[in-house]
C-alpha positions in Angstrom: 0.2 0.0 0.1 2.7 2.4 0.5 4.8 3.6 -2.4 6.7 6.9 -2.3 5.2 9.9 -3.8 7.9 9.8 -6.4 5.5 7.7 -8.4 2.9 10.5 -9.2 5.5 12.7 -10.7 7.1 9.9 -12.4 3.8 8.4 -13.9 2.7 11.9 -15.2 5.9 12.4 -17.0 6.2 9.0 -18.2 2.8 9.1 -19.7 3.3 12.3 -21.6 5.6 10.4 -24.0 3.6 7.2 -24.3 0.4 9.0 -25.0 0.9 10.4 -28.3 -1.4 8.1 -30.0 -4.2 9.0 -27.9 -6.7 11.7 -29.0 -7.0 14.8 -26.7 -10.4 14.4 -24.9 -10.3 16.8 -22.1 -10.8 20.7 -22.1 -7.7 22.0 -20.4 -9.8 24.9 -18.8 -12.4 22.7 -17.5 -9.8 20.4 -16.0 -8.5 23.3 -14.0 -12.1 24.4 -12.8 -12.6 20.8 -11.6 -9.8 21.1 -9.2 -10.5 24.4 -8.0 -14.1 23.7 -7.1 -14.7 22.7 -3.5 -17.1 20.0 -2.2 -20.4 21.3 -1.0 -20.8 21.1 2.7 -23.4 18.7 4.2 -26.6 20.4 5.1 -27.1 21.3 8.7 -30.2 20.2 10.3 -32.0 22.7 12.8 -30.6 20.5 15.7 -27.1 20.3 14.5 -24.5 22.9 15.3 -22.4 24.3 12.2 -19.3 23.1 13.8 -20.4 19.5 13.6 -20.9 19.6 9.8 -17.3 18.3 8.8 -17.4 14.8 7.7 -14.6 12.5 9.0 -11.6 13.1 6.6 -12.8 16.3 5.0 -9.9 18.1 6.0 -7.4 15.3 4.6 -9.6 15.6 1.3 -8.9 19.2 1.0 -5.1 18.6 1.4 -5.4 16.5 -1.8 -7.3 19.1 -3.6 -5.0 22.0 -2.6 -2.1 19.7 -3.7 -3.4 19.3 -7.1 -4.5 23.0 -7.2 -1.0 24.0 -6.5 0.5 21.8 -9.3 -1.9 23.1 -11.9 -0.9 26.8 -10.7 2.8 25.5 -10.9 3.2 26.4 -7.3 5.6 23.5 -6.7 6.7 24.8 -3.4 3.3 24.5 -1.8 2.7 21.0 -3.6 5.8 19.8 -2.2 5.1 21.2 1.3 2.0 19.3 1.4 4.2 16.1 1.8 5.0 15.2 5.4 8.3 16.4 6.6 8.3 19.6 4.5 8.4 17.5 1.2 10.9 14.5 2.4 7.9 12.0 2.3 7.7 12.5 -1.4 11.1 10.8 -1.5 12.5 13.5 -3.9 14.4 16.8 -3.5 12.4 19.8 -4.4 14.2 20.1 -7.6 13.3 16.5 -8.8 9.8 17.1 -7.7 9.5 20.2 -9.7 11.1 18.6 -12.7 8.6 15.7 -12.5 5.8 18.2 -13.7 7.9 19.8 -16.5 5.7 18.2 -19.1 2.5 18.8 -17.4 0.1 21.8 -18.2 -2.6 20.7 -15.6 -4.0 18.3 -13.4 -7.4 17.4 -12.1 -8.4 15.1 -9.1 -11.5 13.1 -8.3 -11.5 12.2 -4.8 -13.3 9.1 -3.7 -14.8 8.4 -0.2 -12.1 8.4 2.4 -11.5 5.3 4.4 -11.8 5.2 8.2 -9.2 7.1 10.2 -6.8 4.8 11.7 -5.3 5.9 14.8 -1.8 4.7 15.3 0.7 5.3 18.1 0.4 9.1 18.6 -0.8 9.6 14.7 -4.0 9.2 12.8 -3.7 7.7 9.3 -6.4 7.9 6.5 -6.4 6.3 3.2 -8.1 8.4 0.4 -8.7 6.8 -3.2 -8.2 9.2 -6.2 -8.4 9.3 -10.1 -6.1 12.0 -11.5 -6.1 13.3 -15.0 -3.1 15.0 -16.0 -2.9 17.1 -19.4 0.6 16.9 -20.9 2.3 20.0 -22.9 1.1 18.2 -26.0 -2.6 18.4 -24.8 -2.8 14.8 -24.2 -4.7 13.5 -21.3 -3.4 10.7 -18.9 -5.3 9.1 -16.2 -4.1 7.5 -13.0 -5.8 5.7 -10.1 -4.7 5.0 -6.6 -4.8 6.3 -3.2 -3.0 8.5 -0.8 -2.3 7.9 2.7 -2.4 11.0 4.9 -1.1 11.4 8.4 -1.5 13.8 11.2 -0.3 13.8 14.9 -3.0 13.2 17.6 -4.2 16.2 19.5 -1.9 15.5 22.5 -0.1 18.0 24.8 3.1 19.3 23.3 1.8 18.8 19.6 2.1 21.9 17.4 -0.6 23.1 15.1 1.6 22.1 12.1 1.9 18.5 13.4 -1.8 18.2 13.9 -2.5 19.2 10.1 -2.9 16.6 7.6 0.1 15.9 5.4 0.6 13.5 2.6 2.5 10.4 3.9 2.6 8.1 1.0 1.1 7.4 -2.4 0.2 4.2 -4.5 -0.9 5.7 -8.0 -0.7 3.9 -11.3 -1.6 4.8 -14.8 -4.7 3.5 -16.0 -5.3 2.9 -19.9 
């Protein structure tokens, strides 16, 4: 289940070269709009407090949406920092990470239903399935499926707000034909 984040950038790059025979089928501007949209919050019943409207994993899902939005904006520093350890969990240097998207003009992500948060020793992990569509510089779309595991530190005395935020911990993403 745990493969380094390098796979995402490598898969997107590797597909740009192999997809030349596929016809472009995705409008680039609508792809960018897809990732910029945020999920509609669940309706609040009259007896429900507005602070209780977040579903489990909703904050983790937003990390994934923000990650792909940053990649589309070519804000690679923000995208890289979404990885745990200020990018270290991607298993790449920042320059390698950035170069991994050199042939990518935009990406869109469809996020599936998050798994059940799994509390570990001092941390919480959650697995979130994704389908990613990347548009190469040649206009050809590439599709990938898999999942990310996100991690955050439990709300324990001494933990910092940064540690209590969700971060990308690992990825298992593969190209689909």
